[in-house]
LUMKOL-423569 format. One record per residue: residue number from 1; x, y, z of N, C-alpha, C in turn. Coordinates in steps of 0.001 Angstrom, whole numbers, plus 500000, padded with zeros to 6 digits. Example, Ala and Ser with C-alpha at 12.3 -4.5 7.8 and 13.67 -1.06 7.14 Angstrom:
REM residues 2
   seq      n_x      n_y      n_z     ca_x     ca_y     ca_z      c_x      c_y      c_z
     1   513190   494310   507800   512300   495500   507800   513200   496700   507800
     2   512850   497750   507080   513670   498940   507140   512900   500030   507870
END
This chain:
REM residues 187
   seq      n_x      n_y      n_z     ca_x     ca_y     ca_z      c_x      c_y      c_z
     1   409779   205713   629897   410781   206011   630585   410896   207270   631695
     2   409401   207725   631314   409628   209710   632093   408123   209347   633227
     3   407433   208191   633036   406548   208289   634185   407059   207558   635164
     4   406331   207391   636117   406288   206838   637464   405933   205519   637171
     5   407182   204105   637738   406268   202989   637387   406150   202554   638932
     6   404838   202059   638734   403885   201683   640067   405265   200269   641004
     7   405527   199460   639440   406219   197892   640622   407455   198497   640928
     8   407679   199406   641088   409488   200200   641268   409101   201589   642113
     9   408116   201215   643355   407155   202432   643931   407409   203910   643808
    10   407416   204194   642338   407244   204919   641530   408475   205923   641139
    11   409221   205056   641026   410343   205315   640117   410370   205436   638536
    12   411025   206907   638621   411458   207332   637143   412710   206980   636651
    13   412311   206018   635438   413726   206077   635217   414890   207033   634333
    14   413765   207851   633817   414532   208729   632889   415297   209769   634369
    15   414364   210560   634931   414973   211086   636006   416153   210603   637212
    16   416017   208726   637419   416860   208535   638397   417761   208013   637570
    17   418098   207323   636305   419352   207374   635769   419621   208262   634353
    18   418875   208806   633960   419097   209905   632637   419582   209006   631647
    19   420911   209076   630929   420967   208274   629776   421154   206405   629543
    20   421071   206175   631482   421337   204900   631642   419726   204232   631869
    21   418990   205042   631327   417406   204950   631727   417068   203535   631221
    22   417069   203963   629599   416925   202296   629297   417351   201097   629231
    23   418484   200951   629296   419101   199837   629553   418982   199469   631178
    24   418753   200607   632199   418602   200469   633550   416890   199517   633610
    25   416276   200332   632573   415107   199892   632709   414531   197915   632221
    26   415344   198184   631291   415686   196691   630712   415933   195832   631280
    27   417062   196179   631993   417697   195211   633005   417273   195048   634101
    28   416759   195315   635085   415752   195484   636146   414673   194801   635616
    29   413507   195119   634807   412560   194150   634405   412528   193088   633587
    30   413626   192530   633120   413729   191527   632620   414728   190581   633680
    31   415628   191566   634425   415310   190306   635395   414758   189975   636671
    32   413773   190802   637051   412269   190676   637726   411491   189893   637031
    33   411469   189538   635554   410321   188752   635219   410854   187552   634611
    34   411952   187174   634211   412399   186038   633680   413807   185669   634635
    35   414601   186558   635451   415476   185928   636055   416821   186102   635600
    36   417898   185744   636453   418773   186191   636003   419613   185374   634459
    37   420519   186008   634006   420998   185496   633188   421650   184039   633143
    38   421992   183368   632205   422490   182108   632442   424082   182079   632414
    39   424835   181529   633246   426425   181699   633519   426713   181217   632114
    40   428184   181470   631485   429013   180644   630742   429250   179507   631134
    41   429323   178688   632244   429472   177532   631971   427964   176691   632235
    42   427077   177581   632617   425951   176715   632045   425288   176839   630865
    43   425617   178222   630055   425258   178195   628630   426306   176763   627802
    44   427339   177028   628750   428637   175645   627822   427460   174281   627971
    45   427384   173752   628986   426771   172855   629682   425567   172209   628550
    46   424877   173631   628814   423303   173255   627591   423897   172855   626348
    47   424748   173469   626069   425206   173658   624293   425591   172050   624390
    48   426279   171541   625406   426906   170166   625350   425570   169437   625021
    49   424695   169558   626299   423459   168683   625811   422909   168698   624509
    50   422552   170148   624056   422256   169891   622828   423014   169283   621901
    51   424421   169273   622039   425002   168637   621036   425341   167115   620993
    52   425210   166497   621782   425063   165036   622369   423434   164703   622436
    53   422938   165015   622516   421036   164835   622872   421144   163739   621458
    54   421106   164129   620192   420977   162749   619051   421857   161469   619466
    55   422308   161327   620136   423189   159859   620329   422628   160147   621840
    56   422283   160393   622773   421592   160143   623912   420224   159489   623611
    57   419638   160074   622763   418416   159539   622172   418156   158086   621748
    58   419140   158209   620660   419246   156901   619769   419203   155841   621187
    59   420292   156100   622355   420632   154674   623370   418930   154952   624261
    60   418322   156134   624131   417373   155906   625042   416238   155110   624647
    61   415950   155609   623420   415425   154447   622537   415472   153270   622294
    62   416692   153123   621998   416917   151511   621392   416462   150716   623634
    63   416898   151695   624216   416589   150771   625836   414998   150466   626046
    64   414456   151827   625377   412792   151700   626109   412148   150648   624702
    65   412835   150664   623832   412412   149654   622904   412357   148038   623489
    66   413575   147819   624151   414014   146959   624383   413123   146065   626024
    67   413324   147331   626416   412475   147043   628088   410876   146802   627390
    68   410495   147865   626829   408916   147808   626498   408626   146386   625755
    69   409555   145762   624980   409277   144362   624403   408915   143070   625634
    70   410021   143250   626480   410647   142803   627708   409469   142772   628570
    71   408454   144060   628986   407555   144077   629615   406552   143569   629261
    72   406223   143471   628051   404975   142971   627210   405002   141370   627032
    73   406556   140843   627153   406455   139263   626902   406133   139089   629009
    74   405711   139515   629382   406115   139476   631282   405086   138839   632039
    75   404250   137843   632323   402837   137408   632472   402858   138470   634030
    76   404040   138648   634710   403194   139417   635631   403160   141439   635534
    77   402860   141115   633926   402620   142689   633491   401090   142307   632516
    78   400551   143401   632485   398684   143060   632392   398875   143911   630726
    79   399625   144879   630837   399360   145659   629707   400719   146791   629464
    80   401096   146985   628094   402415   147920   628108   401418   148819   626671
    81   401736   149880   627056   401680   151130   626104   402695   151822   625314
    82   403472   151408   624323   404325   151957   623712   404190   151776   622225
    83   404126   153062   621037   403645   152807   620155   404536   152183   619075
    84   405631   151766   619516   407257   150805   618825   406497   149143   618822
    85   405434   148842   620114   405181   147460   620065   404035   147428   618880
    86   404336   145991   617978   403128   145808   617035   401877   145949   617049
    87   401277   145882   618161   400080   145521   619295   399408   146616   619111
    88   400462   147798   619570   399731   149288   619595   399055   150109   618273
    89   397854   150745   618429   397021   151407   617670   397689   152146   616836
    90   398946   153003   617752   399629   153976   617074   400891   153294   616428
    91   401155   152374   616136   402462   151609   615246   402793   152248   614098
    92   401659   152576   613089   401734   152873   612078   402133   154340   612420
    93   401237   155312   612833   401593   156631   613011   403085   156836   613720
    94   403105   155865   614116   405009   156152   615125   405951   155557   613941
    95   405667   154455   613053   406623   154486   611888   406446   155651   611048
    96   405839   155966   610719   405470   157392   609935   405866   158601   610552
    97   405847   158913   611521   406588   160443   612087   407529   160023   612787
    98   407719   158963   613225   408682   158796   614392   409637   157233   613753
    99   410386   157515   612286   410876   156478   612316   412174   156225   613416
   100   412418   156724   614082   413862   156268   614501   413755   155960   615825
   101   412530   155556   616187   411554   154888   617276   410771   156183   617851
   102   409698   155491   619056   408443   156259   619538   409123   156729   620936
   103   410476   156941   621384   410408   157849   622495   410800   156488   623682
   104   411328   157603   624517   411485   156599   625990   410761   156539   627183
   105   409442   157416   627204   408587   157028   627901   407040   156168   627887
   106   407075   155458   628731   405701   154745   628137   405062   154105   630031
   107   404103   153406   629535   403568   153378   630919   402668   151797   630431
   108   402432   150973   631428   402711   149573   631489   401936   149693   632876
   109   400956   148078   632882   400058   147735   634593   400865   146660   634797
   110   400814   146702   636248   401198   145375   636708   400012   144636   637261
   111   399997   143690   637359   399263   142349   637744   399104   142682   639195
   112   397713   142954   639904   396905   143465   641215   396831   144380   641427
   113   397157   145840   640687   396342   146917   640738   397186   147766   641622
   114   396124   148522   642382   397004   149759   643281   398208   149480   644077
   115   397676   147985   644394   398508   147880   645802   399690   147003   645200
   116   399499   146404   644019   401016   146047   643813   401952   147014   643331
   117   401054   148177   642356   402161   149568   641409   403140   149650   642700
   118   402473   149897   644008   403191   150883   644999   404137   149689   645766
   119   404042   148829   645508   404908   147492   646024   405819   147685   645244
   120   405616   147305   643566   406791   146967   642897   407764   148480   642583
   121   407685   149434   643159   408268   150770   643209   408908   150873   644321
   122   408662   150367   645268   409268   149940   646954   410123   149081   646418
   123   409912   148024   645615   411269   147203   645738   412032   147238   644613
   124   412053   148324   644038   413531   148979   642757   414271   149197   643492
   125   415349   148985   643147   416834   149299   643557   417565   150237   642887
   126   417957   150318   641651   418490   150744   640400   417410   152512   640006
   127   416327   151831   639381   415624   152673   638691   414877   154113   639893
   128   414973   155122   639701   415082   156267   640586   413506   156587   640376
   129   412627   156467   641696   411259   157259   641948   411104   158631   641718
   130   410856   159079   640855   410380   160306   640740   409593   160615   639080
   131   409250   161734   639950   408065   162099   638862   408847   162622   637384
   132   409735   163021   637936   410471   163672   636241   410547   162777   635188
   133   410920   163190   633802   410638   162245   632813   411998   162845   631675
   134   412642   161935   631114   413741   162635   630012   415030   162454   630945
   135   415704   162106   631985   416689   162110   632887   417659   160823   631997
   136   418557   160844   632432   419753   159962   631536   419254   159019   632401
   137   419104   158831   633820   418657   157207   634608   417273   156858   634190
   138   416916   155801   634712   415740   155518   634110   415074   155875   635367
   139   414022   156481   634744   412840   156907   636152   411584   156779   636413
   140   410957   156230   637124   409332   155138   636937   408723   156393   638257
   141   407434   156504   637846   406277   156603   639046   405329   155860   638602
   142   404377   155051   639625   403252   155056   639786   402161   155945   640549
   143   401488   156372   639808   400571   157838   639565   399426   157638   640961
   144   398909   155731   640959   397893   155612   642027   398258   155579   643519
   145   399555   155984   643594   399937   156177   645318   401159   157249   645189
   146   400986   158355   644094   401628   159000   644466   401202   160862   643948
   147   401246   160929   642707   400563   161948   642110   398969   162232   642307
   148   398407   161011   641887   396624   160557   641705   396577   160011   643303
   149   397401   159712   644154   396962   159060   644700   395687   159350   646145
   150   395257   160349   646046   393957   161167   646511   392401   160256   645850
   151   392866   160266   644669   391968   159538   643935   391341   158228   644357
   152   390214   157891   644184   389450   156367   644433   390102   155732   642611
   153   390125   154418   642765   390285   153623   641584   389368   154195   640163
   154   388016   154668   640416   387108   155118   639450   387714   156454   638791
   155   387578   156963   639775   388661   158004   639831   389430   158577   638834
   156   390461   157305   638985   391817   157289   638334   391371   156889   637232
   157   390563   155803   636717   389853   155150   635216   389630   156518   634268
   158   388372   157310   635619   387885   158637   634643   389043   159504   634508
   159   389923   159670   635062   390987   160511   634536   392104   160345   633606
   160   392209   158248   633147   392459   157754   632087   394162   157245   632589
   161   393681   156690   633755   395263   156191   634682   394567   154852   635774
   162   395011   154355   634985   394556   152971   636085   395361   152709   637512
   163   394402   152127   638423   395374   152266   639368   396424   151039   639524
   164   396598   150039   638320   397797   149501   638094   398837   149835   637458
   165   398200   151363   636806   399668   152340   635864   401001   152214   636617
   166   402225   151853   636006   403247   152721   636035   403894   153646   634930
   167   404143   154566   634849   404900   155531   634065   406929   155284   633845
   168   407040   154823   633054   408753   154629   633149   409315   155506   631987
   169   410381   156149   632444   411195   157153   631745   412522   156357   631431
   170   412930   155739   630266   414361   154690   630424   415296   155159   630073
   171   416456   155490   631092   417599   156327   630689   418831   155394   630089
   172   420046   155740   630324   421161   155266   629715   421906   154320   629968
   173   421129   153267   630979   422047   152444   632141   422227   151404   631236
   174   422866   150467   631797   422863   149218   631087   421505   148765   630529
   175   420995   147938   629820   419943   147431   629835   419916   146200   630391
   176   420782   145237   630626   420740   144032   631674   420661   144707   632610
   177   421202   146403   633339   421207   146040   634749   419210   146844   634855
   178   419008   147040   634106   417565   147952   634009   416432   146562   633939
   179   416904   146023   633084   415667   144931   633052   415790   143880   634559
   180   417272   143580   634989   417396   143489   636430   416290   143691   637338
   181   416613   144927   637238   416242   145952   638414   414294   145550   638058
   182   413633   146000   636766   412395   145113   637067   411655   143862   637546
   183   412901   143060   636735   412337   141707   636897   412214   141493   638150
   184   413208   141949   639204   413375   141709   640908   412690   142160   641344
   185   411855   143840   641128   410423   144410   641362   409389   144002   641111
   186   409457   143270   640270   407802   142107   639875   407791   141258   640811
   187   409087   140505   641059   409154   139165   641554   408213   139228   642760
END
């Protein structure tokens, strides 16, 4: 409190703020290091989100399970990696540790490789092409033509990402709408 603070141009908290030195230093350094305090409205919105999370997750997981099964049965899809599918090597672990479902984010492969993956993304109409996950909306990305586009097919495989890999974060939309968009985009 009494020594010069280099990050504040040699300011001495006690010399400048007296009995308010500690509060001022705490507020100033905290603001600089972690940002402004959350507003009351944003706190309310965050709390609403947390309180409704179990309800939303049930819907996310139910949609994802149905979408994964639908994709697994589609001949235009070469593979589906979702732990709730019977053929998943992680099925027993998912049943043990995630008894309400293995989540809403998974990957699958489209027949035709990198070009087919990119074409699939471009044909989607409802599903949003974003790198985010966990949104209320269904989100999709093809790493081979976006986040990993600079890699060759060999480098993609070495990174554990096939050129045909599609990552899907299933949202809360009506299941029939999600399946319609996937179907028409695979066509």
